[in-house]
Backbone as numpy.savetxt, mean C-alpha at the origin, in Angstrom:
# Nx Ny Nz CAx CAy CAz Cx Cy Cz
9.38 -3.22 5.54 8.17 -3.97 5.40 8.44 -5.15 4.50
7.98 -5.12 3.24 8.18 -6.25 2.37 9.62 -6.46 1.96
10.48 -5.45 2.17 11.86 -5.56 1.70 12.79 -6.10 2.77
12.27 -6.43 3.96 13.12 -6.97 5.02 13.34 -8.45 4.78
14.57 -8.92 4.98 14.87 -10.32 4.76 14.16 -11.19 5.79
13.71 -12.36 5.36 13.05 -13.30 6.25 14.07 -14.16 6.98
13.55 -15.18 7.69 14.43 -16.06 8.44 15.21 -16.97 7.50
16.34 -17.48 7.97 17.12 -18.41 7.20 16.33 -19.71 7.04
16.48 -20.31 5.89 15.77 -21.55 5.61 16.22 -22.62 6.60
15.24 -23.30 7.16 15.56 -24.36 8.08 15.63 -23.91 9.53
15.56 -22.60 9.79 15.65 -22.12 11.17 14.40 -22.54 11.93
14.58 -22.99 13.15 13.44 -23.42 13.95 12.63 -22.22 14.39
11.32 -22.38 14.42 10.43 -21.30 14.81 9.47 -21.81 15.88
9.47 -21.24 17.10 8.56 -21.69 18.14 7.11 -21.54 17.70
6.27 -22.47 18.19 4.86 -22.44 17.78 4.19 -21.15 18.18
4.50 -20.64 19.38 3.86 -19.38 19.81 4.34 -18.22 18.94
5.58 -18.29 18.47 6.09 -17.25 17.59 5.40 -17.27 16.24
5.11 -18.48 15.75 4.42 -18.62 14.47 3.01 -18.06 14.56
2.30 -18.42 15.63 0.93 -17.91 15.78 0.89 -16.41 15.93
1.81 -15.86 16.72 1.86 -14.41 16.90 2.20 -13.71 15.60
3.15 -14.26 14.86 3.56 -13.64 13.61 2.44 -13.61 12.58
1.71 -14.74 12.46 0.60 -14.80 11.51 -0.52 -13.85 11.93
-0.76 -13.77 13.24 -1.79 -12.84 13.73 -1.42 -11.40 13.42
-0.15 -11.05 13.61 0.31 -9.69 13.31 0.21 -9.40 11.82
0.58 -10.37 10.99 0.50 -10.18 9.54 -0.95 -9.99 9.09
-1.85 -10.80 9.66 -3.27 -10.69 9.30 -3.83 -9.34 9.74
-3.49 -8.95 10.96 -3.96 -7.65 11.46 -3.44 -6.51 10.58
-2.16 -6.56 10.21 -1.59 -5.52 9.36 -2.28 -5.45 8.01
-2.57 -6.61 7.42 -3.22 -6.64 6.11 -4.62 -6.04 6.18
-5.37 -6.40 7.21 -6.74 -5.88 7.35 -6.71 -4.38 7.65
-5.77 -3.96 8.51 -5.67 -2.54 8.84 -5.30 -1.70 7.62
-4.35 -2.18 6.84 -3.99 -1.48 5.60 -5.20 -1.37 4.68
-6.00 -2.42 4.61 -7.16 -2.43 3.72 -8.20 -1.41 4.12
-8.25 -1.07 5.41 -9.23 -0.10 5.87 -9.00 1.30 5.35
-7.80 1.57 4.86 -7.48 2.92 4.35 -8.43 3.34 3.24
-8.69 2.46 2.29 -9.57 2.80 1.18 -10.98 3.09 1.67
-11.44 2.35 2.65 -12.79 2.56 3.19 -12.88 3.93 3.84
-11.88 4.28 4.62 -11.88 5.58 5.30 -11.84 6.72 4.30
-11.03 6.58 3.26 -10.96 7.64 2.24 -12.31 7.82 1.55
-12.96 6.71 1.19 -14.27 6.81 0.54 -15.30 7.46 1.46
-15.25 7.15 2.76 -16.17 7.78 3.71 -15.90 9.28 3.82
-14.62 9.66 3.83 -14.27 11.08 3.94 -14.71 11.86 2.71
-14.65 11.24 1.54 -15.06 11.93 0.31 -16.54 12.32 0.34
-17.31 11.64 1.15 -18.74 11.97 1.25 -18.96 13.33 1.90
-17.93 13.90 2.51 -18.04 15.20 3.18 -17.48 16.33 2.32
-17.25 16.07 1.04 -16.87 17.12 0.10 -15.41 17.52 0.12
-14.54 16.77 0.75 -13.13 17.11 0.81 -12.44 16.59 -0.46
-11.34 17.24 -0.88 -10.61 16.77 -2.06 -9.38 15.97 -1.64
-8.71 15.36 -2.63 -7.60 14.45 -2.36 -6.42 15.17 -1.72
-6.12 16.37 -2.18 -4.96 17.11 -1.65 -5.15 17.41 -0.16
-6.34 17.88 0.19 -6.61 18.23 1.59 -6.67 16.98 2.46
-7.33 15.95 1.96 -7.47 14.72 2.74 -6.11 14.07 2.99
-5.27 14.04 1.99 -3.94 13.46 2.15 -3.09 14.29 3.10
-3.25 15.62 3.05 -2.50 16.49 3.95 -2.82 16.16 5.41
-4.09 15.98 5.72 -4.46 15.69 7.11 -3.95 14.32 7.55
-4.04 13.35 6.67 -3.53 12.02 7.02 -2.04 12.10 7.36
-1.27 12.80 6.51 0.17 12.86 6.72 0.55 13.79 7.88
-0.26 14.82 8.11 -0.01 15.70 9.24 -0.11 14.94 10.55
-1.12 14.08 10.67 -1.28 13.28 11.88 -0.23 12.17 11.97
0.23 11.68 10.83 1.19 10.57 10.83 2.63 11.02 11.03
2.95 12.28 10.70 4.33 12.76 10.73 5.03 12.55 12.07
4.44 12.94 13.20 5.16 12.74 14.47 5.49 11.28 14.75
4.61 10.39 14.38 4.84 8.97 14.64 5.99 8.42 13.79
6.02 8.79 12.52 7.08 8.28 11.65 8.42 8.96 11.93
8.38 10.22 12.35 9.63 10.88 12.75 10.22 10.18 13.97
9.35 9.79 14.91 9.80 9.05 16.09 10.35 7.68 15.68
9.71 7.04 14.71 10.18 5.74 14.22 11.57 5.88 13.59
11.79 6.95 12.82 13.10 7.18 12.20 14.17 7.37 13.27
13.82 8.14 14.31 14.79 8.35 15.40 15.09 7.04 16.12
14.04 6.27 16.41 14.21 5.02 17.12 15.07 4.04 16.31
14.80 3.96 15.01 15.55 3.05 14.16 17.00 3.46 13.96
17.30 4.74 14.19 18.66 5.23 14.00 19.51 5.22 15.24
18.96 4.83 16.38 19.73 4.82 17.63 20.91 3.85 17.51
22.09 4.36 17.87 23.28 3.51 17.85 23.87 3.28 16.49
23.27 3.83 15.44 23.78 3.70 14.08 24.53 4.96 13.68
25.45 4.85 12.73 26.16 6.05 12.28 25.21 7.00 11.56
25.55 8.28 11.56 24.73 9.29 10.89 24.64 8.99 9.40
23.50 9.37 8.80 23.32 9.15 7.37 24.27 10.04 6.57
24.84 9.46 5.52 25.70 10.22 4.63 24.87 10.89 3.55
25.54 11.73 2.75 24.81 12.51 1.76 24.07 11.60 0.78
24.72 10.54 0.30 24.05 9.67 -0.67 22.90 8.90 -0.01
22.99 8.68 1.30 21.87 8.05 2.01 20.66 8.98 2.05
20.91 10.26 2.31 19.81 11.23 2.33 19.17 11.38 0.95
19.99 11.35 -0.09 19.45 11.41 -1.45 18.54 10.21 -1.70
18.98 9.02 -1.26 18.17 7.83 -1.43 16.87 7.92 -0.64
16.94 8.42 0.59 15.74 8.57 1.42 14.75 9.54 0.78
15.26 10.66 0.27 14.38 11.64 -0.38 13.71 11.04 -1.61
14.48 10.33 -2.43 13.93 9.75 -3.65 12.90 8.67 -3.33
13.23 7.81 -2.37 12.31 6.73 -2.01 11.06 7.28 -1.32
11.23 8.30 -0.50 10.07 8.92 0.14 9.14 9.55 -0.88
9.73 10.13 -1.92 8.92 10.77 -2.97 8.09 9.75 -3.73
8.76 8.69 -4.24 8.03 7.75 -5.11 7.25 6.71 -4.31
7.79 6.29 -3.15 7.17 5.19 -2.44 6.00 5.57 -1.57
6.01 6.79 -1.04 4.96 7.17 -0.09 4.21 8.43 -0.51
4.92 9.45 -1.00 4.21 10.67 -1.42 3.43 10.44 -2.71
4.14 10.10 -3.80 3.49 9.96 -5.10 2.49 8.81 -5.09
2.89 7.67 -4.52 1.99 6.53 -4.48 0.72 6.85 -3.69
0.87 7.55 -2.57 -0.30 7.90 -1.75 -1.21 8.89 -2.46
-0.61 9.91 -3.08 -1.43 10.92 -3.75 -2.21 10.31 -4.92
-1.55 9.49 -5.73 -2.23 8.87 -6.87 -3.33 7.92 -6.39
-3.09 7.23 -5.30 -4.09 6.31 -4.75 -5.31 7.07 -4.26
-5.09 8.14 -3.48 -6.20 8.95 -2.98 -7.00 9.56 -4.13
-6.29 10.04 -5.15 -6.97 10.64 -6.30 -7.80 9.60 -7.04
-7.26 8.39 -7.19 -7.98 7.34 -7.89 -9.22 6.88 -7.16
-9.19 6.89 -5.83 -10.34 6.45 -5.05 -11.55 7.36 -5.21
-11.34 8.52 -5.77 -12.46 9.42 -6.04 -13.37 8.83 -7.11
-12.82 7.94 -7.96 -13.54 7.48 -9.14 -13.86 5.99 -9.15
-13.18 5.18 -8.35 -13.40 3.74 -8.39 -13.76 3.23 -6.99
-14.29 2.03 -6.96 -14.68 1.44 -5.67 -13.45 1.04 -4.87
-13.66 0.89 -3.56 -12.56 0.47 -2.69 -12.10 -0.94 -3.05
-13.03 -1.80 -3.47 -12.69 -3.18 -3.82 -11.76 -3.21 -5.02
-12.08 -2.46 -6.07 -11.23 -2.45 -7.26 -9.89 -1.82 -6.95
-9.88 -0.78 -6.13 -8.61 -0.13 -5.76 -7.67 -1.12 -5.12
-8.18 -1.92 -4.17 -7.32 -2.87 -3.46 -6.83 -3.96 -4.41
-7.66 -4.39 -5.34 -7.24 -5.42 -6.29 -6.13 -4.90 -7.20
-6.26 -3.66 -7.67 -5.22 -3.09 -8.54 -3.91 -2.95 -7.77
-3.98 -2.47 -6.52 -2.77 -2.34 -5.72 -2.12 -3.69 -5.46
-2.94 -4.74 -5.45 -2.39 -6.06 -5.17 -1.61 -6.64 -6.36
-1.62 -5.93 -7.48 -0.78 -6.32 -8.62 0.68 -5.96 -8.37
0.97 -5.35 -7.23 2.31 -4.85 -6.96 3.42 -5.88 -7.19
3.28 -7.15 -6.73 4.35 -8.12 -6.98 4.64 -8.34 -8.45
3.60 -8.28 -9.29 3.83 -8.46 -10.73 4.60 -7.27 -11.30
4.33 -6.08 -10.79 5.04 -4.89 -11.27 6.51 -4.91 -10.83
6.76 -5.40 -9.61 8.14 -5.54 -9.14 8.90 -6.50 -10.06
8.24 -7.59 -10.43 8.86 -8.57 -11.32 9.16 -7.96 -12.68
8.21 -7.22 -13.23 8.41 -6.59 -14.53 9.50 -5.52 -14.49
9.54 -4.75 -13.42 10.59 -3.74 -13.30 11.97 -4.38 -13.18
12.03 -5.51 -12.47 13.30 -6.22 -12.38 13.78 -6.69 -13.73
12.82 -7.10 -14.58 13.18 -7.53 -15.94 13.61 -6.34 -16.80
12.88 -5.23 -16.70 13.18 -4.07 -17.53 14.46 -3.36 -17.11
14.65 -3.20 -15.79 15.77 -2.40 -15.30 17.05 -3.20 -15.09
16.89 -4.46 -14.68 18.07 -5.25 -14.32 18.21 -6.52 -15.15
17.33 -6.69 -16.14 17.37 -7.85 -17.03 17.29 -9.18 -16.27
16.50 -9.18 -15.19 16.29 -10.43 -14.47 15.33 -11.31 -15.25
15.64 -12.59 -15.30 14.85 -13.51 -16.11 13.44 -13.67 -15.53
12.47 -13.81 -16.42 11.08 -14.08 -16.03 10.68 -15.40 -16.65
10.30 -16.36 -15.82 9.97 -17.69 -16.31 8.56 -17.74 -16.90
8.29 -18.83 -17.61 6.97 -19.02 -18.20 5.91 -19.14 -17.10
6.25 -19.78 -15.97 5.30 -19.91 -14.87 4.98 -18.56 -14.26
5.97 -17.68 -14.18 5.72 -16.34 -13.65 4.85 -15.54 -14.60
5.08 -15.69 -15.90 4.24 -15.00 -16.88 2.79 -15.48 -16.78
2.62 -16.79 -16.60 1.27 -17.33 -16.47 0.59 -16.81 -15.22
1.36 -16.71 -14.12 0.80 -16.18 -12.87 0.35 -14.74 -13.05
1.16 -13.94 -13.73 0.78 -12.55 -13.97 -0.47 -12.46 -14.84
-0.56 -13.34 -15.84 -1.74 -13.33 -16.72 -3.01 -13.62 -15.92
-2.93 -14.54 -14.97 -4.09 -14.85 -14.13 -4.51 -13.63 -13.32
-3.54 -12.94 -12.73 -3.85 -11.75 -11.93 -4.51 -10.66 -12.76
-3.96 -10.40 -13.94 -4.51 -9.33 -14.77 -5.87 -9.71 -15.35
-6.11 -11.00 -15.52 -7.44 -11.43 -15.94 -8.47 -11.11 -14.84
-8.05 -11.27 -13.59 -8.93 -10.92 -12.48 -9.26 -9.44 -12.45
-8.27 -8.61 -12.70 -8.51 -7.17 -12.76 -9.46 -6.83 -13.90
-9.29 -7.49 -15.04 -10.17 -7.24 -16.19 -11.62 -7.57 -15.84
-11.84 -8.67 -15.12 -13.20 -9.03 -14.72 -13.79 -7.98 -13.78
-13.01 -7.62 -12.75 -13.52 -6.67 -11.76 -13.75 -5.30 -12.39
-12.85 -4.87 -13.27 -12.98 -3.57 -13.90 -14.16 -3.55 -14.88
-14.38 -4.68 -15.57 -15.53 -4.76 -16.47 -16.83 -4.57 -15.72
-16.91 -5.14 -14.52 -18.10 -4.94 -13.70 -18.20 -3.50 -13.25
-17.09 -2.89 -12.90 -17.08 -1.50 -12.43 -17.68 -0.58 -13.48
-17.38 -0.83 -14.75 -17.87 0.02 -15.83 -19.39 -0.10 -16.00
-19.93 -1.26 -15.65 -21.36 -1.46 -15.85 -22.19 -1.11 -14.62
-21.54 -0.95 -13.48 -22.27 -0.73 -12.23 -22.98 0.61 -12.24
-24.31 0.56 -12.23 -25.16 1.75 -12.16 -24.76 2.80 -13.20
-24.41 2.35 -14.39 -24.10 3.29 -15.47 -22.92 4.18 -15.17
-21.91 3.65 -14.54 -20.74 4.45 -14.18 -20.12 5.09 -15.40
-19.60 6.30 -15.23 -18.96 7.01 -16.32 -17.67 6.29 -16.72
-17.60 5.88 -17.99 -16.45 5.10 -18.45 -15.16 5.90 -18.31
-15.19 7.16 -18.70 -13.98 7.98 -18.64 -13.50 8.14 -17.20
-14.43 8.36 -16.27 -14.05 8.51 -14.86 -13.47 7.21 -14.32
-14.09 6.07 -14.68 -13.59 4.78 -14.20 -12.20 4.50 -14.75
-11.99 4.81 -16.02 -10.67 4.62 -16.62 -9.63 5.50 -15.93
-10.03 6.74 -15.64 -9.12 7.66 -14.95 -8.76 7.13 -13.57
-9.77 6.71 -12.82 -9.52 6.20 -11.47 -8.64 4.97 -11.47
-8.94 4.01 -12.34 -8.14 2.79 -12.41 -6.71 3.10 -12.83
-6.55 4.05 -13.77 -5.21 4.44 -14.21 -4.41 5.09 -13.09
-5.06 5.93 -12.29 -4.37 6.57 -11.17 -3.93 5.54 -10.12
-4.81 4.60 -9.81 -4.46 3.58 -8.81 -3.34 2.68 -9.34
-3.40 2.34 -10.63 -2.33 1.53 -11.22 -1.00 2.29 -11.18
-1.04 3.59 -11.47 0.18 4.40 -11.37 0.70 4.43 -9.94
-0.20 4.42 -8.96 0.20 4.36 -7.56 0.93 3.05 -7.27
0.38 1.95 -7.75 1.03 0.64 -7.56 2.40 0.61 -8.23
2.50 1.22 -9.41 3.78 1.26 -10.12 4.80 2.09 -9.36
4.36 3.22 -8.80 5.26 4.08 -8.03 5.79 3.35 -6.81
4.90 2.60 -6.13 5.35 1.86 -4.95 6.25 0.69 -5.35
6.02 0.11 -6.52 6.89 -0.97 -7.00 8.30 -0.45 -7.25
8.42 0.77 -7.77 9.74 1.38 -7.95 10.43 1.52 -6.60
9.66 1.94 -5.60 10.21 2.04 -4.24 10.75 0.70 -3.76
9.97 -0.36 -3.95 10.39 -1.68 -3.48 11.65 -2.17 -4.20
11.72 -1.91 -5.50 12.86 -2.38 -6.29 14.15 -1.74 -5.80
14.10 -0.43 -5.53 15.33 0.28 -5.16 15.59 0.30 -3.66
14.56 0.12 -2.85 14.78 0.17 -1.40 15.62 -1.00 -0.92
15.55 -2.13 -1.63 16.36 -3.27 -1.24 17.85 -2.99 -1.26
18.26 -2.02 -2.07 19.67 -1.66 -2.16 20.08 -0.69 -1.04
19.10 -0.15 -0.34 19.37 0.88 0.67 19.14 0.36 2.09
18.20 -0.58 2.24 17.77 -0.99 3.57 18.90 -1.60 4.39
19.81 -2.32 3.77 20.90 -2.93 4.53 21.86 -1.88 5.09
21.99 -0.75 4.38 22.86 0.34 4.87 22.19 1.12 5.98
20.92 1.41 5.81 20.22 2.34 6.71 19.48 1.61 7.82
18.92 0.46 7.51 18.07 -0.25 8.47 16.61 -0.04 8.11
15.80 -1.08 8.26 14.41 -1.01 7.79 13.57 -0.01 8.57
13.73 0.02 9.90 12.95 0.96 10.69 13.29 2.40 10.35
14.59 2.69 10.26 15.00 4.07 9.99 14.61 4.48 8.57
14.75 3.56 7.62 14.38 3.89 6.24 12.88 4.16 6.12
12.07 3.28 6.71 10.62 3.47 6.65 10.21 4.77 7.33
10.76 5.02 8.53 10.41 6.24 9.25 10.85 7.49 8.52
12.08 7.48 8.01 12.61 8.67 7.34 11.92 8.92 6.01
11.75 7.86 5.20 11.12 8.03 3.89 9.67 8.48 4.03
8.96 7.92 5.01 7.57 8.33 5.21 7.50 9.75 5.76
8.44 10.14 6.59 8.48 11.52 7.09 8.68 12.50 5.94
9.54 12.14 4.99 9.73 12.97 3.80 8.42 13.11 3.04
7.70 11.99 2.88 6.42 12.04 2.18 5.41 12.91 2.92
5.41 12.82 4.25 4.49 13.66 5.03 4.75 15.14 4.78
6.02 15.54 4.81 6.37 16.94 4.57 5.97 17.36 3.16
6.17 16.48 2.17 5.80 16.80 0.78 4.29 16.97 0.65
3.52 16.13 1.31 2.06 16.24 1.22 1.55 17.51 1.89
2.14 17.87 3.02 1.76 19.12 3.69 2.17 20.32 2.83
3.38 20.26 2.25 3.84 21.34 1.36 2.98 21.46 0.12
2.53 20.32 -0.42 1.66 20.35 -1.59 0.36 21.10 -1.29
-0.21 20.83 -0.13 -1.43 21.53 0.26 -1.17 23.03 0.38
-0.04 23.41 1.00 0.28 24.84 1.19 0.44 25.55 -0.14
0.95 24.84 -1.16 1.17 25.45 -2.48 -0.09 25.50 -3.33
-0.94 24.48 -3.22 -2.07 24.35 -4.13 -3.40 24.82 -3.57
-3.50 24.97 -2.25 -4.78 25.32 -1.65 -4.63 26.53 -0.74
-5.67 27.38 -0.66 -5.64 28.47 0.32 -5.79 27.90 1.72
-5.39 28.68 2.71 -5.48 28.21 4.09 -6.91 27.88 4.49
-7.86 28.59 3.89 -9.27 28.35 4.22 -9.70 26.93 3.85
-9.00 26.28 2.92 -9.36 24.92 2.51 -9.13 23.91 3.63
-8.36 24.30 4.65 -8.12 23.40 5.78 -9.34 23.28 6.67
-10.32 24.16 6.48 -11.56 24.08 7.26 -12.45 23.01 6.64
-12.49 21.85 7.25 -13.27 20.72 6.74 -14.25 20.27 7.81
-15.16 19.43 7.41 -16.13 18.89 8.36 -15.41 18.09 9.45
-15.93 18.15 10.66 -15.28 17.47 11.78 -15.06 15.97 11.53
-16.02 15.25 10.89 -15.78 13.83 10.63 -14.52 13.58 9.79
-14.17 14.51 8.91 -12.98 14.34 8.08 -11.73 14.31 8.96
-11.69 15.15 9.98 -10.55 15.18 10.89 -10.42 13.85 11.65
-11.54 13.35 12.16 -11.50 12.09 12.90 -11.15 10.92 11.98
-11.70 10.93 10.77 -11.37 9.87 9.82 -9.90 9.92 9.42
-9.35 11.12 9.27 -7.94 11.27 8.92 -7.04 10.79 10.05
-7.41 11.11 11.28 -6.65 10.63 12.43 -6.68 9.10 12.50
-7.86 8.53 12.29 -7.99 7.08 12.28 -7.15 6.46 11.16
-7.16 7.10 10.00 -6.38 6.63 8.86 -4.89 6.66 9.17
-4.43 7.76 9.78 -3.01 7.91 10.07 -2.51 6.89 11.08
-3.35 6.62 12.10 -2.91 5.73 13.19 -3.21 4.28 12.86
-4.49 3.96 12.67 -4.92 2.56 12.55 -4.66 1.95 11.18
-4.59 2.77 10.14 -4.44 2.22 8.78 -3.11 2.60 8.13
-2.24 3.29 8.87 -0.94 3.66 8.31 0.19 3.25 9.25
0.28 3.89 10.41 1.43 3.65 11.28 1.37 2.28 11.96
0.24 1.96 12.56 0.13 0.70 13.31 0.34 -0.52 12.41
-0.28 -0.59 11.21 -0.02 -1.76 10.37 1.41 -1.86 9.87
2.09 -0.72 9.69 3.51 -0.76 9.32 4.29 -1.51 10.40
4.05 -1.16 11.65 4.74 -1.83 12.75 4.33 -3.30 12.84
3.05 -3.58 12.63 2.56 -4.96 12.73 3.23 -5.85 11.68
3.34 -5.35 10.46 3.95 -6.14 9.39 5.44 -6.34 9.66
6.11 -5.30 10.14 7.53 -5.43 10.48 7.74 -6.50 11.55
6.92 -6.47 12.60 7.04 -7.45 13.66 6.70 -8.86 13.16
5.75 -8.95 12.24 5.40 -10.25 11.67 6.57 -10.83 10.88
7.24 -9.98 10.10 8.38 -10.44 9.31 9.50 -10.93 10.22
9.69 -10.24 11.35 10.70 -10.67 12.32 10.42 -12.08 12.83
9.15 -12.41 13.00 8.78 -13.68 13.61 8.62 -14.82 12.61
8.05 -14.56 11.45 7.75 -15.66 10.53 8.39 -15.49 9.15
9.05 -14.38 8.91 9.70 -14.17 7.63 8.81 -13.47 6.62
9.42 -12.96 5.57 8.69 -12.18 4.57 7.71 -13.02 3.77
8.07 -14.29 3.47 7.22 -15.12 2.62 5.88 -15.42 3.29
5.92 -15.87 4.55 4.68 -16.18 5.28 3.86 -14.92 5.49
4.54 -13.81 5.79 3.83 -12.55 5.98 3.10 -12.14 4.71
3.77 -12.28 3.57 3.14 -11.91 2.29 1.95 -12.81 1.98
2.08 -14.12 2.25 0.97 -15.03 1.99 -0.22 -14.73 2.90
0.05 -14.42 4.15 -1.03 -14.06 5.08 -1.70 -12.77 4.64
-0.91 -11.87 4.07 -1.44 -10.59 3.60 -2.44 -10.71 2.48
-2.60 -11.92 1.92 -3.56 -12.11 0.84 -5.00 -11.92 1.31
-5.21 -11.87 2.63 -6.57 -11.60 3.11 -6.92 -10.12 2.95
-5.95 -9.29 2.62 -6.19 -7.85 2.48 -7.30 -7.51 1.50
-7.21 -7.98 0.23 -8.29 -7.68 -0.71 -9.64 -8.22 -0.27
-9.65 -9.40 0.36 -10.92 -9.95 0.85 -11.52 -9.06 1.93
-10.64 -8.53 2.81 -11.12 -7.63 3.86 -11.69 -6.35 3.26
-11.03 -5.84 2.22 -11.53 -4.61 1.59 -12.89 -4.83 0.95
-13.05 -5.96 0.25 -14.34 -6.28 -0.36 -15.42 -6.37 0.72
-15.12 -7.07 1.82 -16.11 -7.22 2.89 -16.48 -5.88 3.51
-15.47 -5.04 3.78 -15.75 -3.73 4.37 -16.45 -2.82 3.38
-16.11 -2.94 2.10 -16.78 -2.14 1.08 -18.26 -2.45 1.00
-18.59 -3.74 1.11 -20.00 -4.16 1.05 -20.75 -3.69 2.28
-20.17 -3.88 3.47 -20.87 -3.59 4.72 -20.90 -2.10 5.08
-19.81 -1.38 4.79 -19.72 0.01 5.23 -20.03 1.02 4.12
-19.79 0.64 2.87 -20.00 1.59 1.77 -21.17 1.21 0.87
-21.71 0.03 1.06 -22.80 -0.42 0.21 -22.37 -0.80 -1.19
-21.09 -1.15 -1.37 -20.61 -1.58 -2.68 -21.17 -2.95 -3.01
-21.35 -3.26 -4.30 -21.98 -4.53 -4.68 -21.05 -5.72 -4.47
-21.65 -6.87 -4.24 -20.91 -8.12 -4.17 -21.64 -9.13 -5.06
-20.98 -9.51 -6.15 -21.59 -10.46 -7.07 -20.52 -11.37 -7.66
-20.91 -12.16 -8.62 -20.00 -13.16 -9.19 -18.79 -12.50 -9.85
-18.96 -11.31 -10.43 -17.84 -10.64 -11.10 -16.76 -10.25 -10.09
-17.18 -9.66 -8.99 -16.22 -9.25 -7.96 -15.54 -10.47 -7.33
-16.34 -11.49 -7.02 -15.79 -12.70 -6.41 -14.79 -13.36 -7.35
-15.15 -13.50 -8.63 -14.25 -14.15 -9.59 -12.98 -13.32 -9.81
-13.13 -12.00 -9.91 -11.96 -11.14 -10.10 -11.02 -11.21 -8.92
-11.58 -11.18 -7.71 -10.76 -11.26 -6.51 -10.03 -12.60 -6.44
-10.76 -13.69 -6.74 -10.15 -15.02 -6.69 -9.01 -15.15 -7.69
-9.16 -14.58 -8.88 -8.11 -14.68 -9.89 -6.88 -13.86 -9.49
-7.10 -12.66 -8.96 -5.97 -11.84 -8.54 -5.18 -12.54 -7.43
-5.90 -13.06 -6.44 -5.23 -13.75 -5.34 -4.52 -15.01 -5.83
-5.16 -15.74 -6.73 -4.53 -16.95 -7.28 -3.26 -16.61 -8.05
-3.31 -15.52 -8.82 -2.13 -15.12 -9.59 -0.97 -14.72 -8.69
-1.28 -13.97 -7.63 -0.21 -13.56 -6.70 0.35 -14.77 -5.96
-0.52 -15.70 -5.59 -0.06 -16.92 -4.92 0.83 -17.74 -5.84
0.42 -17.89 -7.09 1.24 -18.64 -8.05 2.58 -17.96 -8.30
2.55 -16.63 -8.32 3.80 -15.89 -8.52 4.75 -16.11 -7.34
4.20 -16.09 -6.13 5.03 -16.33 -4.94 5.60 -17.75 -4.97
4.79 -18.73 -5.40 5.27 -20.11 -5.47 6.36 -20.27 -6.52
6.21 -19.58 -7.64 7.18 -19.72 -8.72 8.52 -19.10 -8.37
8.52 -18.13 -7.44 9.75 -17.46 -7.07 10.45 -18.15 -5.91
């Protein structure tokens, strides 16, 4: 996904390829954003994060296993150190990040969740500085400050909305931030593995590992009777697995093939806007100056960070 190399600078790109690539990137961003909306709708039926995540991954497992097989055709078999890397990346990038995100959505709005997750590029930059001593420029620091100011505005509104419980809001925001950090770790280290394994095979294999972990987590922590959920939860989980997980992964990959990672990432900035719009229309979440200003600052910070790099 984001770790695939883009086109060489100066390479010609057909106009129809550019339009198709941008359309795929936009579709992927909007589809990914729908995940938070679906999770919030499912929570209305009394299901918990462990069970809800289990169903999402149960429905997604066959698709990602097929993706791993497809991506591995004609390639040499994975070596032991490759499997270790796949297991580690699957754990932090998809299992842990997904579980923390689902748990956090129990306490915060879908709009705030998407804004916090959109801090991911700043976390990748900070991890690069901490782990590999990569230099961070003053312009990059300023871009990060703008993004975090946007989160502060949006979170401040979240605390005041209808007398929300401060402790619960802090817990939810902390869980979602930890999810973004876990996925940032995945991005930092996956770049060292993707050239050996291939992006399709790595994504399919790592996500399959996460699916198995989520199903195993449910088996360890919940009785079998907990799998009996309201029928809408099953349909929402299926929709989440297909339309908001597997399909957007493919869409973003195809977009990167056509227009490169940079254009795909910039187009993906419509993701938080889509989440805010869907949150207002489908969940009845508020839309006011605080949300608009926070969203604008986060997007501006990410855009400035992309420009500075």
